[in-house]
PQR file with spaces between the fields and no chain letter, atoms N, CA, C, O and H, PARSE charges and radii, in Angstrom:
ATOM       1  N    MET     1       8.991   -8.370   17.086 -0.4000 1.5000
ATOM       2  CA   MET     1       8.681   -7.002   17.438 -0.0000 2.0000
ATOM       3  C    MET     1       8.875   -6.832   18.941  0.5500 1.7000
ATOM       4  O    MET     1       8.608   -7.748   19.718 -0.5500 1.4000
ATOM       5  N    PHE     2       9.333   -5.673   19.334 -0.4000 1.5000
ATOM       6  CA   PHE     2       9.572   -5.387   20.736 -0.0000 2.0000
ATOM       7  C    PHE     2       8.270   -5.108   21.462  0.5500 1.7000
ATOM       8  O    PHE     2       7.328   -4.571   20.879 -0.5500 1.4000
ATOM       9  H    PHE     2       9.550   -4.929   18.702  0.4000 1.0000
ATOM      10  N    ASP     3       8.220   -5.474   22.735 -0.4000 1.5000
ATOM      11  CA   ASP     3       7.087   -5.087   23.571 -0.0000 2.0000
ATOM      12  C    ASP     3       7.507   -3.838   24.318  0.5500 1.7000
ATOM      13  O    ASP     3       8.256   -3.913   25.292 -0.5500 1.4000
ATOM      14  H    ASP     3       8.985   -5.910   23.208  0.4000 1.0000
ATOM      15  N    LEU     4       7.035   -2.706   23.871 -0.4000 1.5000
ATOM      16  CA   LEU     4       7.426   -1.431   24.461 -0.0000 2.0000
ATOM      17  C    LEU     4       6.611   -1.065   25.691  0.5500 1.7000
ATOM      18  O    LEU     4       6.788    0.013   26.257 -0.5500 1.4000
ATOM      19  H    LEU     4       6.427   -2.645   23.079  0.4000 1.0000
ATOM      20  N    GLU     5       5.719   -1.956   26.106 -0.4000 1.5000
ATOM      21  CA   GLU     5       4.880   -1.755   27.290 -0.0000 2.0000
ATOM      22  C    GLU     5       4.121   -0.437   27.210  0.5500 1.7000
ATOM      23  O    GLU     5       4.114    0.340   28.165 -0.5500 1.4000
ATOM      24  H    GLU     5       5.575   -2.832   25.646  0.4000 1.0000
ATOM      25  N    LEU     6       3.482   -0.187   26.067 -0.4000 1.5000
ATOM      26  CA   LEU     6       2.734    1.047   25.872 -0.0000 2.0000
ATOM      27  C    LEU     6       1.243    0.877   26.114  0.5500 1.7000
ATOM      28  O    LEU     6       0.490    1.847   26.019 -0.5500 1.4000
ATOM      29  H    LEU     6       3.488   -0.819   25.291  0.4000 1.0000
ATOM      30  N    SER     7       0.809   -0.316   26.421 -0.4000 1.5000
ATOM      31  CA   SER     7      -0.606   -0.557   26.658 -0.0000 2.0000
ATOM      32  C    SER     7      -1.102    0.316   27.809  0.5500 1.7000
ATOM      33  O    SER     7      -0.536    0.311   28.902 -0.5500 1.4000
ATOM      34  H    SER     7       1.421   -1.104   26.499  0.4000 1.0000
ATOM      35  N    GLY     8      -2.167    1.061   27.538 -0.4000 1.5000
ATOM      36  CA   GLY     8      -2.743    1.932   28.552 -0.0000 2.0000
ATOM      37  C    GLY     8      -2.084    3.299   28.648  0.5500 1.7000
ATOM      38  O    GLY     8      -2.533    4.143   29.424 -0.5500 1.4000
ATOM      39  H    GLY     8      -2.627    1.065   26.650  0.4000 1.0000
ATOM      40  N    LYS     9      -1.037    3.534   27.884 -0.4000 1.5000
ATOM      41  CA   LYS     9      -0.362    4.839   27.886 -0.0000 2.0000
ATOM      42  C    LYS     9      -0.945    5.697   26.769  0.5500 1.7000
ATOM      43  O    LYS     9      -1.497    5.175   25.800 -0.5500 1.4000
ATOM      44  H    LYS     9      -0.672    2.848   27.254  0.4000 1.0000
ATOM      45  N    VAL    10      -0.819    7.007   26.907 -0.4000 1.5000
ATOM      46  CA   VAL    10      -1.328    7.946   25.918 -0.0000 2.0000
ATOM      47  C    VAL    10      -0.143    8.617   25.232  0.5500 1.7000
ATOM      48  O    VAL    10       0.797    9.062   25.890 -0.5500 1.4000
ATOM      49  H    VAL    10      -0.370    7.431   27.694  0.4000 1.0000
ATOM      50  N    ALA    11      -0.196    8.684   23.908 -0.4000 1.5000
ATOM      51  CA   ALA    11       0.847    9.354   23.127 -0.0000 2.0000
ATOM      52  C    ALA    11       0.212   10.478   22.324  0.5500 1.7000
ATOM      53  O    ALA    11      -0.807   10.277   21.663 -0.5500 1.4000
ATOM      54  H    ALA    11      -0.960    8.322   23.373  0.4000 1.0000
ATOM      55  N    LEU    12       0.807   11.646   22.381 -0.4000 1.5000
ATOM      56  CA   LEU    12       0.370   12.794   21.585 -0.0000 2.0000
ATOM      57  C    LEU    12       1.380   12.973   20.457  0.5500 1.7000
ATOM      58  O    LEU    12       2.571   13.159   20.703 -0.5500 1.4000
ATOM      59  H    LEU    12       1.635   11.809   22.917  0.4000 1.0000
ATOM      60  N    VAL    13       0.892   12.917   19.213 -0.4000 1.5000
ATOM      61  CA   VAL    13       1.766   13.046   18.054 -0.0000 2.0000
ATOM      62  C    VAL    13       1.353   14.287   17.277  0.5500 1.7000
ATOM      63  O    VAL    13       0.267   14.336   16.699 -0.5500 1.4000
ATOM      64  H    VAL    13      -0.076   12.766   19.013  0.4000 1.0000
ATOM      65  N    THR    14       2.222   15.284   17.266 -0.4000 1.5000
ATOM      66  CA   THR    14       1.959   16.469   16.456 -0.0000 2.0000
ATOM      67  C    THR    14       2.397   16.182   15.033  0.5500 1.7000
ATOM      68  O    THR    14       3.406   15.513   14.810 -0.5500 1.4000
ATOM      69  H    THR    14       3.104   15.244   17.736  0.4000 1.0000
ATOM      70  N    GLY    15       1.651   16.679   14.084 -0.4000 1.5000
ATOM      71  CA   GLY    15       1.944   16.383   12.687 -0.0000 2.0000
ATOM      72  C    GLY    15       1.628   14.944   12.340  0.5500 1.7000
ATOM      73  O    GLY    15       2.255   14.358   11.457 -0.5500 1.4000
ATOM      74  H    GLY    15       0.831   17.223   14.265  0.4000 1.0000
ATOM      75  N    GLY    16       0.649   14.371   13.039 -0.4000 1.5000
ATOM      76  CA   GLY    16       0.344   12.957   12.881 -0.0000 2.0000
ATOM      77  C    GLY    16      -0.570   12.603   11.726  0.5500 1.7000
ATOM      78  O    GLY    16      -0.944   11.441   11.572 -0.5500 1.4000
ATOM      79  H    GLY    16       0.140   14.847   13.756  0.4000 1.0000
ATOM      80  N    SER    17      -0.936   13.577   10.915 -0.4000 1.5000
ATOM      81  CA   SER    17      -1.856   13.271    9.829 -0.0000 2.0000
ATOM      82  C    SER    17      -1.149   12.871    8.535  0.5500 1.7000
ATOM      83  O    SER    17      -1.790   12.339    7.629 -0.5500 1.4000
ATOM      84  H    SER    17      -0.632   14.521   11.040  0.4000 1.0000
ATOM      85  N    ASP    18       0.145   13.115    8.433 -0.4000 1.5000
ATOM      86  CA   ASP    18       0.898   12.801    7.210 -0.0000 2.0000
ATOM      87  C    ASP    18       2.330   12.396    7.536  0.5500 1.7000
ATOM      88  O    ASP    18       2.840   12.686    8.618 -0.5500 1.4000
ATOM      89  H    ASP    18       0.665   13.547    9.170  0.4000 1.0000
ATOM      90  N    GLY    19       2.955   11.736    6.603 -0.4000 1.5000
ATOM      91  CA   GLY    19       4.389   11.472    6.635 -0.0000 2.0000
ATOM      92  C    GLY    19       4.900   10.736    7.855  0.5500 1.7000
ATOM      93  O    GLY    19       4.308    9.754    8.303 -0.5500 1.4000
ATOM      94  H    GLY    19       2.540   11.500    5.725  0.4000 1.0000
ATOM      95  N    LEU    20       6.019   11.233    8.393 -0.4000 1.5000
ATOM      96  CA   LEU    20       6.664   10.588    9.536 -0.0000 2.0000
ATOM      97  C    LEU    20       5.782   10.595   10.777  0.5500 1.7000
ATOM      98  O    LEU    20       5.760    9.622   11.531 -0.5500 1.4000
ATOM      99  H    LEU    20       6.500   12.031    8.029  0.4000 1.0000
ATOM     100  N    GLY    21       5.058   11.679   10.989 -0.4000 1.5000
ATOM     101  CA   GLY    21       4.171   11.749   12.142 -0.0000 2.0000
ATOM     102  C    GLY    21       3.092   10.684   12.083  0.5500 1.7000
ATOM     103  O    GLY    21       2.764   10.058   13.091 -0.5500 1.4000
ATOM     104  H    GLY    21       5.075   12.469   10.375  0.4000 1.0000
ATOM     105  N    ARG    22       2.542   10.484   10.892 -0.4000 1.5000
ATOM     106  CA   ARG    22       1.511    9.453   10.716 -0.0000 2.0000
ATOM     107  C    ARG    22       2.098    8.062   10.946  0.5500 1.7000
ATOM     108  O    ARG    22       1.476    7.216   11.588 -0.5500 1.4000
ATOM     109  H    ARG    22       2.808   10.993   10.073  0.4000 1.0000
ATOM     110  N    ALA    23       3.290    7.835   10.420 -0.4000 1.5000
ATOM     111  CA   ALA    23       3.941    6.535   10.612 -0.0000 2.0000
ATOM     112  C    ALA    23       4.243    6.288   12.088  0.5500 1.7000
ATOM     113  O    ALA    23       4.057    5.176   12.583 -0.5500 1.4000
ATOM     114  H    ALA    23       3.795    8.522    9.898  0.4000 1.0000
ATOM     115  N    ALA    24       4.705    7.314   12.786 -0.4000 1.5000
ATOM     116  CA   ALA    24       5.000    7.179   14.211 -0.0000 2.0000
ATOM     117  C    ALA    24       3.721    6.905   15.001  0.5500 1.7000
ATOM     118  O    ALA    24       3.703    6.051   15.887 -0.5500 1.4000
ATOM     119  H    ALA    24       4.856    8.217   12.384  0.4000 1.0000
ATOM     120  N    ALA    25       2.655    7.633   14.675 -0.4000 1.5000
ATOM     121  CA   ALA    25       1.379    7.433   15.364 -0.0000 2.0000
ATOM     122  C    ALA    25       0.851    6.022   15.134  0.5500 1.7000
ATOM     123  O    ALA    25       0.334    5.387   16.053 -0.5500 1.4000
ATOM     124  H    ALA    25       2.669    8.327   13.955  0.4000 1.0000
ATOM     125  N    HIS    26       0.982    5.542   13.912 -0.4000 1.5000
ATOM     126  CA   HIS    26       0.514    4.194   13.584 -0.0000 2.0000
ATOM     127  C    HIS    26       1.297    3.152   14.377  0.5500 1.7000
ATOM     128  O    HIS    26       0.715    2.207   14.910 -0.5500 1.4000
ATOM     129  H    HIS    26       1.402    6.058   13.165  0.4000 1.0000
ATOM     130  N    ARG    27       2.601    3.322   14.454 -0.4000 1.5000
ATOM     131  CA   ARG    27       3.434    2.366   15.197 -0.0000 2.0000
ATOM     132  C    ARG    27       3.102    2.383   16.686  0.5500 1.7000
ATOM     133  O    ARG    27       3.023    1.328   17.315 -0.5500 1.4000
ATOM     134  H    ARG    27       3.073    4.090   14.021  0.4000 1.0000
ATOM     135  N    LEU    28       2.908    3.577   17.254 -0.4000 1.5000
ATOM     136  CA   LEU    28       2.550    3.684   18.673 -0.0000 2.0000
ATOM     137  C    LEU    28       1.216    2.995   18.938  0.5500 1.7000
ATOM     138  O    LEU    28       1.070    2.289   19.937 -0.5500 1.4000
ATOM     139  H    LEU    28       2.973    4.434   16.743  0.4000 1.0000
ATOM     140  N    ALA    29       0.244    3.194   18.053 -0.4000 1.5000
ATOM     141  CA   ALA    29      -1.057    2.545   18.208 -0.0000 2.0000
ATOM     142  C    ALA    29      -0.915    1.031   18.099  0.5500 1.7000
ATOM     143  O    ALA    29      -1.553    0.291   18.848 -0.5500 1.4000
ATOM     144  H    ALA    29       0.363    3.767   17.242  0.4000 1.0000
ATOM     145  N    ALA    30      -0.084    0.569   17.172 -0.4000 1.5000
ATOM     146  CA   ALA    30       0.128   -0.867   17.003 -0.0000 2.0000
ATOM     147  C    ALA    30       0.787   -1.481   18.230  0.5500 1.7000
ATOM     148  O    ALA    30       0.602   -2.666   18.511 -0.5500 1.4000
ATOM     149  H    ALA    30       0.434    1.170   16.563  0.4000 1.0000
ATOM     150  N    GLU    31       1.558   -0.678   18.964 -0.4000 1.5000
ATOM     151  CA   GLU    31       2.218   -1.157   20.180 -0.0000 2.0000
ATOM     152  C    GLU    31       1.313   -1.073   21.407  0.5500 1.7000
ATOM     153  O    GLU    31       1.726   -1.439   22.508 -0.5500 1.4000
ATOM     154  H    GLU    31       1.709    0.284   18.736  0.4000 1.0000
ATOM     155  N    GLY    32       0.072   -0.591   21.224 -0.4000 1.5000
ATOM     156  CA   GLY    32      -0.888   -0.595   22.321 -0.0000 2.0000
ATOM     157  C    GLY    32      -1.187    0.746   22.947  0.5500 1.7000
ATOM     158  O    GLY    32      -2.019    0.828   23.850 -0.5500 1.4000
ATOM     159  H    GLY    32      -0.264   -0.294   20.330  0.4000 1.0000
ATOM     160  N    ALA    33      -0.532    1.803   22.494 -0.4000 1.5000
ATOM     161  CA   ALA    33      -0.784    3.128   23.069 -0.0000 2.0000
ATOM     162  C    ALA    33      -2.090    3.700   22.528  0.5500 1.7000
ATOM     163  O    ALA    33      -2.506    3.391   21.412 -0.5500 1.4000
ATOM     164  H    ALA    33       0.145    1.737   21.760  0.4000 1.0000
ATOM     165  N    LEU    34      -2.721    4.530   23.333 -0.4000 1.5000
ATOM     166  CA   LEU    34      -3.852    5.323   22.869 -0.0000 2.0000
ATOM     167  C    LEU    34      -3.246    6.587   22.279  0.5500 1.7000
ATOM     168  O    LEU    34      -2.554    7.329   22.976 -0.5500 1.4000
ATOM     169  H    LEU    34      -2.383    4.781   24.240  0.4000 1.0000
ATOM     170  N    VAL    35      -3.499    6.835   21.001 -0.4000 1.5000
ATOM     171  CA   VAL    35      -2.799    7.894   20.285 -0.0000 2.0000
ATOM     172  C    VAL    35      -3.734    9.051   19.974  0.5500 1.7000
ATOM     173  O    VAL    35      -4.855    8.858   19.502 -0.5500 1.4000
ATOM     174  H    VAL    35      -4.061    6.232   20.434  0.4000 1.0000
ATOM     175  N    VAL    36      -3.251   10.250   20.246 -0.4000 1.5000
ATOM     176  CA   VAL    36      -3.929   11.479   19.870 -0.0000 2.0000
ATOM     177  C    VAL    36      -3.065   12.139   18.814  0.5500 1.7000
ATOM     178  O    VAL    36      -1.887   12.410   19.048 -0.5500 1.4000
ATOM     179  H    VAL    36      -2.341   10.406   20.629  0.4000 1.0000
ATOM     180  N    ILE    37      -3.653   12.401   17.641 -0.4000 1.5000
ATOM     181  CA   ILE    37      -2.887   13.058   16.597 -0.0000 2.0000
ATOM     182  C    ILE    37      -3.449   14.453   16.371  0.5500 1.7000
ATOM     183  O    ILE    37      -4.646   14.693   16.527 -0.5500 1.4000
ATOM     184  H    ILE    37      -4.610   12.182   17.451  0.4000 1.0000
ATOM     185  N    CYS    38      -2.567   15.359   16.003 -0.4000 1.5000
ATOM     186  CA   CYS    38      -3.021   16.698   15.638 -0.0000 2.0000
ATOM     187  C    CYS    38      -2.231   17.148   14.423  0.5500 1.7000
ATOM     188  O    CYS    38      -1.091   16.738   14.204 -0.5500 1.4000
ATOM     189  H    CYS    38      -1.594   15.164   15.877  0.4000 1.0000
ATOM     190  N    GLY    39      -2.862   17.990   13.652 -0.4000 1.5000
ATOM     191  CA   GLY    39      -2.241   18.520   12.451 -0.0000 2.0000
ATOM     192  C    GLY    39      -3.034   19.715   11.973  0.5500 1.7000
ATOM     193  O    GLY    39      -4.061   20.065   12.556 -0.5500 1.4000
ATOM     194  H    GLY    39      -3.788   18.324   13.830  0.4000 1.0000
ATOM     195  N    ARG    40      -2.563   20.334   10.923 -0.4000 1.5000
ATOM     196  CA   ARG    40      -3.204   21.544   10.416 -0.0000 2.0000
ATOM     197  C    ARG    40      -4.431   21.261    9.563  0.5500 1.7000
ATOM     198  O    ARG    40      -5.294   22.127    9.422 -0.5500 1.4000
ATOM     199  H    ARG    40      -1.729   20.050   10.450  0.4000 1.0000
ATOM     200  N    ARG    41      -4.523   20.075    8.998 -0.4000 1.5000
ATOM     201  CA   ARG    41      -5.650   19.757    8.108 -0.0000 2.0000
ATOM     202  C    ARG    41      -6.540   18.717    8.772  0.5500 1.7000
ATOM     203  O    ARG    41      -6.165   17.552    8.908 -0.5500 1.4000
ATOM     204  H    ARG    41      -3.822   19.371    9.113  0.4000 1.0000
ATOM     205  N    ALA    42      -7.709   19.152    9.179 -0.4000 1.5000
ATOM     206  CA   ALA    42      -8.631   18.289    9.919 -0.0000 2.0000
ATOM     207  C    ALA    42      -9.023   17.048    9.116  0.5500 1.7000
ATOM     208  O    ALA    42      -9.104   15.954    9.674 -0.5500 1.4000
ATOM     209  H    ALA    42      -8.013   20.098    9.069  0.4000 1.0000
ATOM     210  N    ALA    43      -9.263   17.203    7.837 -0.4000 1.5000
ATOM     211  CA   ALA    43      -9.676   16.062    7.011 -0.0000 2.0000
ATOM     212  C    ALA    43      -8.588   14.994    6.966  0.5500 1.7000
ATOM     213  O    ALA    43      -8.885   13.800    7.020 -0.5500 1.4000
ATOM     214  H    ALA    43      -9.197   18.092    7.384  0.4000 1.0000
ATOM     215  N    HIS    44      -7.333   15.418    6.868 -0.4000 1.5000
ATOM     216  CA   HIS    44      -6.215   14.456    6.854 -0.0000 2.0000
ATOM     217  C    HIS    44      -6.099   13.757    8.206  0.5500 1.7000
ATOM     218  O    HIS    44      -5.861   12.550    8.259 -0.5500 1.4000
ATOM     219  H    HIS    44      -7.092   16.387    6.825  0.4000 1.0000
ATOM     220  N    ALA    45      -6.262   14.497    9.287 -0.4000 1.5000
ATOM     221  CA   ALA    45      -6.170   13.912   10.628 -0.0000 2.0000
ATOM     222  C    ALA    45      -7.285   12.904   10.851  0.5500 1.7000
ATOM     223  O    ALA    45      -7.051   11.835   11.416 -0.5500 1.4000
ATOM     224  H    ALA    45      -6.455   15.477    9.243  0.4000 1.0000
ATOM     225  N    GLN    46      -8.491   13.232   10.415 -0.4000 1.5000
ATOM     226  CA   GLN    46      -9.610   12.306   10.571 -0.0000 2.0000
ATOM     227  C    GLN    46      -9.389   11.040    9.754  0.5500 1.7000
ATOM     228  O    GLN    46      -9.679    9.942   10.228 -0.5500 1.4000
ATOM     229  H    GLN    46      -8.681   14.100    9.956  0.4000 1.0000
ATOM     230  N    GLN    47      -8.881   11.179    8.537 -0.4000 1.5000
ATOM     231  CA   GLN    47      -8.616   10.002    7.695 -0.0000 2.0000
ATOM     232  C    GLN    47      -7.521    9.145    8.316  0.5500 1.7000
ATOM     233  O    GLN    47      -7.623    7.918    8.328 -0.5500 1.4000
ATOM     234  H    GLN    47      -8.645   12.071    8.152  0.4000 1.0000
ATOM     235  N    ALA    48      -6.480    9.782    8.828 -0.4000 1.5000
ATOM     236  CA   ALA    48      -5.392    9.042    9.469 -0.0000 2.0000
ATOM     237  C    ALA    48      -5.919    8.277   10.681  0.5500 1.7000
ATOM     238  O    ALA    48      -5.562    7.117   10.889 -0.5500 1.4000
ATOM     239  H    ALA    48      -6.398   10.779    8.818  0.4000 1.0000
ATOM     240  N    ALA    49      -6.761    8.922   11.475 -0.4000 1.5000
ATOM     241  CA   ALA    49      -7.327    8.272   12.660 -0.0000 2.0000
ATOM     242  C    ALA    49      -8.186    7.071   12.272  0.5500 1.7000
ATOM     243  O    ALA    49      -8.116    6.023   12.914 -0.5500 1.4000
ATOM     244  H    ALA    49      -7.050    9.864   11.307  0.4000 1.0000
ATOM     245  N    GLN    50      -8.984    7.218   11.238 -0.4000 1.5000
ATOM     246  CA   GLN    50      -9.816    6.096   10.779 -0.0000 2.0000
ATOM     247  C    GLN    50      -8.956    4.944   10.275  0.5500 1.7000
ATOM     248  O    GLN    50      -9.222    3.784   10.588 -0.5500 1.4000
ATOM     249  H    GLN    50      -9.041    8.069   10.716  0.4000 1.0000
ATOM     250  N    ASP    51      -7.942    5.259    9.507 -0.4000 1.5000
ATOM     251  CA   ASP    51      -7.052    4.219    8.975 -0.0000 2.0000
ATOM     252  C    ASP    51      -6.337    3.475   10.105  0.5500 1.7000
ATOM     253  O    ASP    51      -6.246    2.247   10.084 -0.5500 1.4000
ATOM     254  H    ASP    51      -7.726    6.202    9.253  0.4000 1.0000
ATOM     255  N    MET    52      -5.832    4.221   11.088 -0.4000 1.5000
ATOM     256  CA   MET    52      -5.127    3.597   12.213 -0.0000 2.0000
ATOM     257  C    MET    52      -6.056    2.753   13.057  0.5500 1.7000
ATOM     258  O    MET    52      -5.695    1.655   13.482 -0.5500 1.4000
ATOM     259  H    MET    52      -5.906    5.218   11.105  0.4000 1.0000
ATOM     260  N    THR    53      -7.249    3.258   13.300 -0.4000 1.5000
ATOM     261  CA   THR    53      -8.218    2.506   14.095 -0.0000 2.0000
ATOM     262  C    THR    53      -8.552    1.185   13.417  0.5500 1.7000
ATOM     263  O    THR    53      -8.595    0.142   14.068 -0.5500 1.4000
ATOM     264  H    THR    53      -7.543    4.150   12.955  0.4000 1.0000
ATOM     265  N    ALA    54      -8.788    1.229   12.120 -0.4000 1.5000
ATOM     266  CA   ALA    54      -9.107    0.008   11.379 -0.0000 2.0000
ATOM     267  C    ALA    54      -7.940   -0.979   11.411  0.5500 1.7000
ATOM     268  O    ALA    54      -8.148   -2.177   11.601 -0.5500 1.4000
ATOM     269  H    ALA    54      -8.753    2.076   11.591  0.4000 1.0000
ATOM     270  N    ALA    55      -6.719   -0.488   11.226 -0.4000 1.5000
ATOM     271  CA   ALA    55      -5.547   -1.368   11.223 -0.0000 2.0000
ATOM     272  C    ALA    55      -5.323   -1.996   12.592  0.5500 1.7000
ATOM     273  O    ALA    55      -5.012   -3.183   12.689 -0.5500 1.4000
ATOM     274  H    ALA    55      -6.549    0.486   11.071  0.4000 1.0000
ATOM     275  N    VAL    56      -5.478   -1.214   13.636 -0.4000 1.5000
ATOM     276  CA   VAL    56      -5.255   -1.730   14.991 -0.0000 2.0000
ATOM     277  C    VAL    56      -6.329   -2.747   15.364  0.5500 1.7000
ATOM     278  O    VAL    56      -6.024   -3.784   15.955 -0.5500 1.4000
ATOM     279  H    VAL    56      -5.731   -0.250   13.557  0.4000 1.0000
ATOM     280  N    GLN    57      -7.575   -2.460   15.026 -0.4000 1.5000
ATOM     281  CA   GLN    57      -8.651   -3.405   15.305 -0.0000 2.0000
ATOM     282  C    GLN    57      -8.451   -4.704   14.538  0.5500 1.7000
ATOM     283  O    GLN    57      -8.722   -5.781   15.070 -0.5500 1.4000
ATOM     284  H    GLN    57      -7.822   -1.618   14.546  0.4000 1.0000
ATOM     285  N    ALA    58      -7.983   -4.623   13.307 -0.4000 1.5000
ATOM     286  CA   ALA    58      -7.738   -5.820   12.503 -0.0000 2.0000
ATOM     287  C    ALA    58      -6.618   -6.669   13.102  0.5500 1.7000
ATOM     288  O    ALA    58      -6.624   -7.894   12.976 -0.5500 1.4000
ATOM     289  H    ALA    58      -7.763   -3.749   12.875  0.4000 1.0000
ATOM     290  N    SER    59      -5.654   -6.011   13.757 -0.4000 1.5000
ATOM     291  CA   SER    59      -4.539   -6.749   14.341 -0.0000 2.0000
ATOM     292  C    SER    59      -4.882   -7.348   15.704  0.5500 1.7000
ATOM     293  O    SER    59      -4.152   -8.202   16.207 -0.5500 1.4000
ATOM     294  H    SER    59      -5.649   -5.016   13.860  0.4000 1.0000
ATOM     295  N    GLY    60      -5.994   -6.902   16.305 -0.4000 1.5000
ATOM     296  CA   GLY    60      -6.397   -7.434   17.605 -0.0000 2.0000
ATOM     297  C    GLY    60      -5.734   -6.764   18.780  0.5500 1.7000
ATOM     298  O    GLY    60      -5.855   -7.251   19.904 -0.5500 1.4000
ATOM     299  H    GLY    60      -6.587   -6.208   15.896  0.4000 1.0000
ATOM     300  N    ASN    61      -5.024   -5.642   18.562 -0.4000 1.5000
ATOM     301  CA   ASN    61      -4.380   -4.906   19.633 -0.0000 2.0000
ATOM     302  C    ASN    61      -5.379   -4.026   20.370  0.5500 1.7000
ATOM     303  O    ASN    61      -6.494   -3.810   19.896 -0.5500 1.4000
ATOM     304  H    ASN    61      -4.925   -5.246   17.649  0.4000 1.0000
ATOM     305  N    ASN    62      -4.975   -3.521   21.526 -0.4000 1.5000
ATOM     306  CA   ASN    62      -5.853   -2.671   22.317 -0.0000 2.0000
ATOM     307  C    ASN    62      -5.562   -1.192   22.150  0.5500 1.7000
ATOM     308  O    ASN    62      -6.193   -0.372   22.818 -0.5500 1.4000
ATOM     309  H    ASN    62      -4.069   -3.696   21.911  0.4000 1.0000
ATOM     310  N    GLY    63      -4.635   -0.821   21.289 -0.4000 1.5000
ATOM     311  CA   GLY    63      -4.321    0.581   21.079 -0.0000 2.0000
ATOM     312  C    GLY    63      -5.340    1.230   20.170  0.5500 1.7000
ATOM     313  O    GLY    63      -6.355    0.624   19.825 -0.5500 1.4000
ATOM     314  H    GLY    63      -4.122   -1.487   20.747  0.4000 1.0000
ATOM     315  N    GLY    64      -5.075    2.432   19.792 -0.4000 1.5000
ATOM     316  CA   GLY    64      -5.982    3.094   18.849 -0.0000 2.0000
ATOM     317  C    GLY    64      -5.853    4.570   18.862  0.5500 1.7000
ATOM     318  O    GLY    64      -6.553    5.258   18.119 -0.5500 1.4000
ATOM     319  H    GLY    64      -4.250    2.924   20.072  0.4000 1.0000
C-alpha cells in the first residue's frame, strides 16, 4: 500500500455516507487522514462514521 502522507491532514468527503463516497472516505481514513463526511441522510452518515472509526482503530492507524 502506498504511503500518501495523509497523517494529520483533514479530508472532507461529500456523499460519504454511501457508495463511492463512503469507500473513498474509508480509504482516506485508513491512510491516516481525519475524515469529515457529509450526506443527505444523517443516520447513514452516522453509521458510516462508526464503521470507519471501528475499522481504523482495529487497524492501529491514527486516522478516523
